[in-house]
C-alpha positions in Angstrom: 33.5 -12.2 0.7 35.1 -8.9 0.6 33.2 -5.9 -0.2 34.9 -5.5 -3.6 34.1 -9.0 -4.2 30.6 -8.5 -3.2 30.3 -5.6 -5.4 31.5 -7.3 -8.5 29.1 -10.3 -7.8 26.2 -8.0 -7.5 27.2 -6.2 -10.8 27.4 -9.5 -12.7 23.9 -10.5 -11.3 22.3 -7.2 -12.1 20.0 -6.4 -15.0 20.1 -2.7 -16.2 17.1 -0.5 -16.3 17.3 1.9 -19.0 13.8 2.9 -19.8 13.7 0.5 -22.7 10.5 -1.4 -23.5 12.0 -4.8 -22.7 13.5 -3.5 -19.2 11.2 -6.0 -17.3 11.2 -9.1 -19.6 13.3 -11.2 -17.6 11.6 -10.1 -14.6 8.2 -11.2 -16.0 9.9 -14.7 -16.7 10.8 -14.7 -13.1 7.4 -13.9 -12.1 5.9 -16.6 -14.1 2.4 -17.7 -13.1 2.3 -15.9 -9.8 -1.1 -14.5 -8.9 0.1 -11.8 -6.5 2.7 -9.6 -7.4 3.6 -7.0 -4.5 5.5 -4.1 -5.5 7.1 -1.7 -2.9 8.4 1.4 -2.5 11.2 2.7 -0.2 9.3 6.0 0.2 6.0 7.5 -0.3 7.2 10.5 -2.3 9.5 9.1 -5.0 8.6 9.8 -8.5 10.8 6.9 -9.8 8.9 4.4 -7.5 5.5 5.2 -8.9 6.6 5.6 -12.4 8.4 2.1 -12.3 5.7 0.5 -10.4 3.3 1.6 -13.1 5.4 0.5 -15.9 5.6 -3.0 -14.4 2.0 -3.3 -13.6 1.2 -2.2 -17.1 3.2 -5.1 -18.3 1.5 -7.4 -15.9 -2.1 -6.3 -16.9 -1.4 -6.6 -20.8 0.9 -9.6 -20.7 0.0 -11.6 -17.8 -3.8 -11.0 -17.6 -3.8 -9.2 -14.1 -7.2 -8.2 -13.0 -6.8 -5.8 -10.2 -4.4 -3.1 -8.5 -4.9 -3.0 -4.9 -3.0 0.1 -3.2 -2.2 1.3 0.3 -5.1 3.8 0.1 -8.7 4.2 1.7 -11.1 1.7 0.3 -13.7 4.3 -0.4 -11.5 6.8 -2.1 -10.0 4.2 -4.1 -13.4 2.7 -5.2 -14.4 5.9 -6.9 -11.1 5.5 -9.1 -12.4 1.9 -9.6 -15.9 3.1 -10.8 -14.0 5.6 -13.3 -11.6 3.2 -14.8 -14.6 0.7 -15.4 -16.4 3.3 -17.2 -19.0 4.0 -14.2 -19.6 6.8 -12.2 -19.7 10.7 -13.0 -16.3 11.7 -13.2 -15.1 13.1 -16.4 -11.6 12.5 -16.1 -8.8 11.1 -13.8 -8.2 14.2 -12.1 -11.9 14.3 -10.9 -11.7 10.5 -10.1 -9.0 11.1 -7.6 -10.8 13.8 -5.9 -11.9 11.8 -2.8 -8.0 11.5 -1.5 -8.3 14.5 0.5 -7.1 13.4 4.1 -3.1 13.9 4.8 -1.0 12.8 2.9 -3.1 13.8 -0.4 0.1 13.3 -2.5 0.6 9.8 -2.2 -2.3 9.1 -4.7 -3.0 12.7 -5.8 0.1 13.0 -8.0 1.1 13.2 -11.3 2.4 9.7 -11.8 -1.1 8.1 -10.2 -3.1 10.4 -12.6 -1.3 9.2 -15.7 -1.7 5.5 -14.7 -5.4 6.0 -13.9 -5.9 7.4 -17.4 -3.9 4.5 -19.1 -6.2 2.1 -16.9 -9.3 3.6 -18.0 -8.1 3.4 -21.8 -6.9 -0.1 -21.4 -10.2 -1.4 -19.9 -12.3 0.5 -22.8 -9.9 -1.6 -25.4 -10.5 -4.8 -23.5 -14.2 -4.8 -22.4 -14.7 -7.9 -20.3 -11.2 -8.2 -19.7 -10.6 -5.1 -17.5 -8.6 -4.2 -14.3 -10.1 -2.7 -11.2 -8.4 -0.2 -8.6 -8.9 -0.7 -4.9 -7.9 0.4 -1.4 -6.6 -1.8 1.2 -6.2 0.5 4.1 -8.5 1.2 7.1 -8.2 4.9 8.0 -11.6 6.1 6.6 -13.9 5.0 9.7 -16.3 8.0 9.3 -16.6 7.9 5.6 -17.0 4.2 5.2 -19.9 4.3 7.9 -21.6 7.2 5.8 -21.0 4.8 2.4 -22.7 1.9 4.2 -25.6 4.0 5.2 -26.0 5.7 1.7 -25.8 2.1 0.1 -28.6 0.8 2.5 -30.9 3.9 1.8 -31.0 2.9 -1.7 -31.8 -0.7 -1.3 -33.5 -1.1 1.9 -34.4 2.1 4.0 -35.3 0.2 7.1 -32.0 -1.5 7.2 -30.6 1.9 6.8 -32.1 3.1 9.9 -30.4 0.1 11.8 -27.3 1.2 10.5 -27.6 4.8 11.5 -28.6 3.7 15.0 -25.4 1.3 15.1 -23.2 3.9 13.9 -24.2 6.8 16.0 -22.1 5.3 18.6 -19.4 6.9 16.9 -20.8 10.4 16.7 -20.1 11.7 20.1 -16.3 11.7 19.0 -16.9 14.0 16.0 -14.7 13.1 13.1 -11.6 12.4 15.4 -11.1 8.6 15.5 -8.1 8.9 17.9 -10.5 10.6 20.4 -12.6 7.4 20.3 -9.8 5.3 20.6 -8.4 7.2 23.8 -11.9 7.5 25.5 -12.9 3.6 24.9 -9.5 2.2 25.8 -9.2 4.2 29.0 -12.8 3.3 30.1 -14.6 6.5 29.7 -16.9 5.5 27.2 -18.2 2.0 25.9 -16.6 0.9 22.8 -18.7 0.5 19.6 -17.2 -2.8 19.0 -20.6 -4.7 19.0 -22.4 -2.4 16.9 -19.8 -2.3 14.0 -19.7 -6.3 14.2 -23.4 -6.5 14.1 -23.6 -4.4 10.9 -21.0 -6.2 9.1 -23.0 -9.6 10.1 -26.1 -8.4 8.6 -24.6 -6.9 5.4 -23.1 -10.6 5.0 -26.1 -12.6 5.9 -28.2 -10.5 3.5 -25.9 -10.5 0.7 -28.1 -12.9 -1.8 -31.1 -10.8 -0.9 -29.7 -7.6 -1.8 -27.3 -8.0 -4.4 -29.0 -9.1 -7.6 -27.1 -8.6 -10.8 -23.4 -7.9 -11.7 -23.5 -4.3 -10.9 -25.7 -4.7 -7.6 -23.2 -7.3 -6.5 -20.3 -4.9 -7.1 -21.9 -2.4 -4.9 -23.0 -4.7 -2.3 -19.4 -5.9 -2.1 -18.4 -2.0 -1.8 -20.8 -1.4 1.1 -19.8 -4.8 2.8 -16.1 -3.8 2.7 -16.6 -0.5 4.1 -18.6 -2.2 7.0 -15.7 -4.8 7.3 -13.2 -1.6 7.3 -15.6 -0.1 10.2 -15.2 -3.1 12.3 -11.2 -3.2 12.0 -10.8 0.5 12.3 -12.8 0.3 15.6 -10.2 -2.1 16.9 -7.2 -0.3 15.4 -7.8 3.1 17.1 -8.5 1.6 20.4 -5.1 -0.6 20.0 -3.0 2.6 19.2 -3.0 3.2 22.8 -1.5 0.0 23.6 1.4 0.1 21.3 2.6 0.3 17.8 2.8 -3.5 17.4 -0.7 -4.2 18.3 -2.0 -1.5 15.9 0.4 -2.3 13.2 -0.8 -5.8 13.2 -4.4 -5.0 13.1 -3.9 -2.5 10.2 -1.8 -5.2 8.0 -4.3 -7.9 8.9 -7.0 -6.0 7.5 -5.1 -5.2 4.2 -4.8 -8.9 3.9 -8.3 -9.6 4.6 -9.2 -7.2 2.0 -7.2 -8.9 -0.5 -8.7 -12.1 0.3 -12.2 -10.5 -0.2 -11.1 -9.3 -3.8 -10.3 -12.7 -4.4 -13.5 -14.2 -3.1 -15.5 -11.8 -4.8 -14.0 -12.2 -7.9 -14.3 -16.0 -8.0 -17.6 -15.8 -6.9 -18.5 -14.1 -10.1 -16.5 -16.5 -12.4 -13.6 -14.0 -12.6 -10.2 -15.7 -11.1 -8.3 -12.9 -9.8 -4.7 -11.8 -10.4 -3.9 -8.8 -8.2 -0.9 -6.4 -8.2 -0.5 -4.6 -4.7 1.1 -1.2 -4.4 2.4 -0.3 -0.9 5.6 0.7 1.3 8.2 -1.8 1.5 7.5 -1.9 5.3 4.1 -3.5 4.5 5.4 -5.5 1.5 8.8 -7.0 2.6 8.3 -10.1 4.6 8.2 -8.8 8.2 10.0 -12.2 9.4 13.3 -11.1 7.4 13.3 -7.7 9.6 13.6 -6.1 12.8 10.1 -5.4 12.5 9.1 -9.0 13.1 11.9 -10.6 14.8 12.1 -7.5 17.6 9.1 -6.1 17.6 6.6 -8.9 16.8 5.1 -7.2 13.9 3.5 -9.1 10.7 2.7 -7.6 7.6 0.8 -8.1 4.2 3.8 -9.5 2.5 4.4 -12.1 5.3 0.6 -13.0 5.3 0.3 -13.2 1.6 3.3 -15.4 1.4 1.7 -17.9 4.1 -1.4 -18.1 2.4 -0.4 -18.3 -1.2 3.4 -19.4 -0.8 3.4 -20.6 -4.3 1.7 -17.7 -6.0 3.2 -14.7 -4.1 6.2 -12.6 -5.8 7.7 -9.6 -3.9 9.3 -6.8 -5.6 11.3 -4.5 -3.2 12.4 -1.0 -4.3 15.5 1.1 -3.3 17.2 4.3 -4.0 20.7 5.8 -2.6 20.3 9.6 -2.9 18.1 12.2 -4.4 15.1 14.2 -3.4 11.6 13.0 -2.1 8.0 14.6 -1.2 7.6 14.3 2.4 6.5 16.2 5.4 8.4 17.3 8.5 5.6 15.9 10.7 2.1 14.5 10.6 -0.7 16.5 8.9 2.0 19.1 8.0 2.7 20.5 4.6 4.2 18.6 1.7 7.9 19.6 1.1 10.7 18.7 -1.4 13.5 17.4 0.8 17.0 15.9 -0.2 17.5 12.3 0.9 20.8 11.9 2.2 23.2 9.2 0.8 22.9 5.7 2.2 24.6 5.1 5.3 27.8 3.2 5.5 27.2 -0.5 5.6 23.7 -0.2 4.5 21.9 -2.0 1.7 21.6 1.4 -0.1 25.3 1.9 0.1 25.9 -1.5 -1.4 23.7 -1.1 -4.3 25.2 2.2 -4.8 28.6 0.9 -5.3 27.5 -1.4 -8.0 26.4 1.9 -10.2 23.2 2.8 -12.1 19.9 1.7 -12.0 19.1 -2.2 -12.1 17.0 -5.2 -10.9 18.2 -8.2 -9.0 16.7 -11.5 -9.1 17.1 -12.5 -5.3 16.0 -16.0 -5.9 19.0 -16.8 -8.3 21.0 -18.6 -5.8 24.5 -16.9 -6.7 27.1 -15.4 -4.4 25.5 -11.9 -4.4 22.0 -13.0 -3.6 23.3 -15.6 -1.1 24.9 -12.6 0.8 21.7 -10.5 0.7 19.7 -13.6 2.1 22.0 -14.6 4.8 23.7 -11.3 6.1 21.7 -8.8 8.0 22.2 -5.2 6.6 20.6 -1.8 7.5 17.6 -0.9 5.3 15.9 2.6 4.7 12.3 3.3 5.2 11.0 6.6 4.3 7.2 7.3 4.9 5.1 10.3 4.6 7.6 12.1 7.1 11.4 12.3 6.4 13.6 13.3 9.3 17.3 13.6 7.9 18.8 14.7 11.1 17.7 11.7 13.0 17.9 9.3 9.7 19.8 6.3 11.6 17.1 6.0 14.7 14.0 7.2 12.5 14.3 5.3 9.1 16.6 2.4 9.5 16.2 -1.2 10.5 18.2 -4.4 10.1 17.0 -6.7 7.6 17.8 -9.7 5.3 16.7 -8.3 1.8 17.1 -11.7 0.4 14.6 -13.1 2.4 12.2 -9.8 2.5 11.9 -9.8 -1.3 11.9 -12.2 -4.3 13.4 -9.3 -6.6 14.7 -5.7 -5.8 14.7 -2.7 -8.4 17.3 0.0 -7.4 17.3 3.5 -8.7 20.6 5.2 -7.5 19.2 8.9 -7.7 15.8 9.6 -7.4 13.4 12.6 -7.5 10.5 13.8 -5.7 6.8 13.2 -7.3 4.9 16.1 -8.4 1.6 16.5 -6.2 -1.6 17.4 -8.2 -2.0 19.8 -5.4 0.1 22.9 -4.5 2.7 22.2 -1.9 4.5 24.8 0.4 8.0 25.3 1.2 11.4 23.5 0.8 13.2 21.0 3.2 13.4 22.5 6.8 16.9 22.1 8.1 16.2 22.8 11.6 16.3 20.5 14.9 13.4 17.8 14.8 12.5 15.1 17.3 13.7 11.5 16.9 10.4 9.6 17.6 9.2 8.9 14.2 8.6 5.1 13.7 9.9 3.8 10.4 7.7 3.1 7.8 4.1 4.1 7.0 
């Protein structure tokens, strides 16, 4: 098929996105009875991705009875939001409820689009008592915060058990708040790992669940503590694996995300609340890794792949794309957020091909027409911008080959996009200076 023929075929197969209330009617029909809808993003700092993800999620909650939103965020930080949207806790508004998102990159969750969605979710839950939706984090970067949460929970329900937890988790204290220092020292034999202690604490919480968790709220709080203990166990493995190579640590991280998703399902069903979950994460985590160089060259798996493998008939993956615009991102890890200009998609890339179609639209990649067959069968460059964007080395830093029609079930394209608005002050604008080319794609 010639390029012009493919462009026309994509145009014929596309459904325009205009901001109208019925934009996603057709997509909801395609999603059908799926219980897991994974909605991606091509960057962590794009307003339209957050806005449209929230629009689609609201439809899924209202029209299809989805019960949870699980996001690429730390478990304890997101659980504070969960308490707020369920009318619990002490936060007066969504801005306060987002207050625990303080580690880099704060703008991923402390931004105006998320604040508006959290406000909406609180209102929805108030209007539908007994049929609300929760908000949960899937990630594992909160090692020290999670160990403190376990201890605080046990101090309230069993001080003696809290003492045992303190003794176990004291293993991490000699490294301060720097988990990378822990990983380096233990992986290279300078210190004994804390693996056995972390595993023992998780097993004790699991064994004593029926004893400690009595009543719905008590069950939820025990579940919160147990997930923090699981996170500590997996984070311990993750930080040691960082010094063995990206592929192993990546796989530990995404496997943890999947285990957390499984735990949400099991917890809900144990209380007679069958779960239907929307997942928000980067395309690199949700687009099936088996259909990208991440999988076939680097041996990486991801959350999308694991979810499809475990629930093949109940999973629907939505990828998001843009051609050009602006994005909120940093020059390097732990540096200030900046508004950066996103360069037009490279020649031959998925982004350029979708740009040629024109406008904003969505595609049903299961449709079985000439356009979607091409996206399934042909490899194309696809761009992945994480919290760091390095346009000067864009090809090496942000593009990999993929088969988009296999990665996703549907694709949303927004041709020109804009940087999201952080809730905290940013500093500076795009830095056009020289930057190194070692940044791995995705985040």
